[in-house]
N, C-alpha and C positions, 0 to 999 in steps of 0.2 A: 560648543559650536562646531569643533572639528569633527566630533562623532556624528553630528547631524549632517554635515556636508559630505562626508565620505561616501555614502551610497550614491550621491549624485555624480561624483567624479568617476566612480566605477561604471555607472550607467552610461555616462558620456563616452568612456573608452569603448564600451561594447557597441554603442550606436555608431561611433565614428568608423569602426572597422566594417560594420555591416553596410553602412552607406557607401563606403569606398568600393566594396564588392558589387553593390547594386548598380552604381553609376558606371562601372567598368563593363558590366554585362549588358544592361539595358538602360542607356542614358536617357531615353525618352520617358522613362518612368521614375525620374528622380523625385524625391520628396524633400521638403524643407523641415525635416525632423530636427528639432533644436533644443539644446539646453538654453535656459535663460537665467539672467540675474538682474534684479532691479535694485537700485539704490535711490532712496527718496527722502524728502523732508515730509514730515507728517504735520499738516496744518489742521488743527482741530477745529471743528465746526459746531454750531449751536452752543456756544459758550455761555455759561451762566454768569450772572452779575458778579463782579469781583474777580473773575477768572483772569489769570495771567500765566504766561510761560516764562520760565527762568533760563532756558537754554534751548538749543535746537532739538526737536524730537525727530528721531531718525527711523527709517524703515528699510528693511532688507528682505528680499525674497529670492529663492532659487527653485528651479524645477525643470521638468521636461514636458514637451508638448509633441504629440504625434500628429503629423501633418497628413491631411486626407484631401487631395485636389479633386475637384468635381467638374472642371472644364478641360477641353482638349489641350489648350495651351498651358494648363496647370498654373494659371495666374490667380485663380480663385480656389480657396480651400477652406475646409473646416479643420479645427484642431482641438484636441482634448488632452489633458495631462494631469500631472500630480506635482505639487510643490510644497514648499515650506516658507512661512513668513515670520519675521521677527520685527516687533515694533517696540520702541523705547519712548514712552510719552512722559515728558517732563513739564510739570505744571504746579500750581499751588493748591490743588485739591488734596486735603489730608484724608487718608483712609485709616480709620482707627478701630481696631478690634479688641480694645481693652475691656469692653463690656460684652454682654451676651449678644448684643446686636451691633453690627458694624455701622459706624457713624461716618458721615461725610460732611466736611466743613471746609471753608476757605481759610487757609492759614499760611501767612507769609513769614513765619518765624523759623523756617527750616534751614538746614545746611544742605540737605539732599532730599529730594522728593521725586519719585519716578514710579511709573507703572509699566511693567514689561510684559508683553504678550507673545506667546508662541502658538502658531496656528498651522494646521494642515490645510492646504488649498487644493480645490478641484476646479481648474479653469477650463472654460469652453470658449473658443474663438471662431470668428469668421475672418478670413484673411484675403487681402488683395496685395499682389506684388508683381513687378514686371521682370521677374527673374527668368533665367534660362539655366540649363544644366551645365553650360560652359562657364558661367560666372556667378559668384556669390555676392557680387556688389550690385545691389538693386534697391529701388525704392519700395517701401512697404507701408501699408496702413492696416493694422490689426486692431480689432475691437472685440471685446468679450465680456463674459459674465463669470463671476467667481463665487463659489460657495466655500466658506472657511469654517473649520472646526477648531475652537480654542482648547488645546490639550494641556497647557500649563501657563501659569501667570504668577507674577510677584509684584507687590507694591512695597516701596520702602520710603519711610519718613524718618528723617534724622534731624534733630535739633540739639541745642545745648542741654535740654532736659529730657528728651524723649528719643527712643530708638524703636520704631514700630515696623514690623515686617508682616505682611499678610500674603499667604499663598493660597492658591486654588479658591479664589473668592467666588462664591455662588451667585453674587449679584451681577457678575459679568455675563454678557451674552455669549453662550457657547457656540451657537450657529449664527454666522453673519453672511451677508450678501453684499456684493460690490460689482460695479461695472467699471471697465477700464478701456484705455485707448493708448496705442503706441504708434508713433509716426516717425519715419526717418529713412536713412540710407545706410547700407552696409551694416557694420556691427553695432554701433551705438545709436539709440533712438530716444526721443522724448517720450516719457511715460506719465500718464495721469490716471489715478484710480480714485473713484468716489464711492464711499461706503453708503449702502442703502439701509444699514442697520445701526442702531446706537451701540456704543461700547458697553453701557450698563442696561440691565433689563428693566428694573422698576425701582429706581433709587431717588430719594428725595434729598434735595440740597436747598437750604433756606426756604423750606415749605413749597418748593417747586420741583417738578420732575427733572432729573438730570438726563438730558438727551444728547450728550456729547457724542460726536461722530468724527470720522477721519476723512481727510482729503490728502492723498499722497501725490506729490509732484517730484519728478526726478528723471532718471535715465534707465533704460533697459538695454542690456547687452545680450545679443544672440550668438550662440556658438554652434556651428554645424557638427 
């Protein structure tokens, strides 16, 4: 995790210095270029019969967005950027690769059962805020669309009799789409993200298609 976050801190340092110089020379051309970090609970949707969660499923994302104002007061803007997302999904779906085909069942006999997803994000936003170059404390409403690429994953099932780990599961959706909204004032803001794509591509569970998807609710923090 430290290695994944390091590039973002380096980028943040570079952007901070460049913004200070820009605001000093031409304050009227300020931008809200921002690092962001979200912390959320992952509320799984489209749950199959017998599904249950055994602990909180968490989500984390960090990244950078380039702000591009398009009106004279610079209260409206587009933004595009790059980010990383981590999701830890804890539930009672057992993923078993002990045979030539990966099997999915509901199993409550575990001591530990989780699915961890690592994604590269490409967010695009439209932004409204009542900010000025003199103050960074302002109200904002940002809404956007995100394309995510799953580059690593791991599921772990442990019980008194089994210890199963599956990595790089081809049944998982590699490309996912989501829409999101952040609303608030100053640094911390309420964040909601709804996935438009299922977590699994074409998986059967109890003779029905597994269409599990995610809804993330939490907070997003912006850093200039």
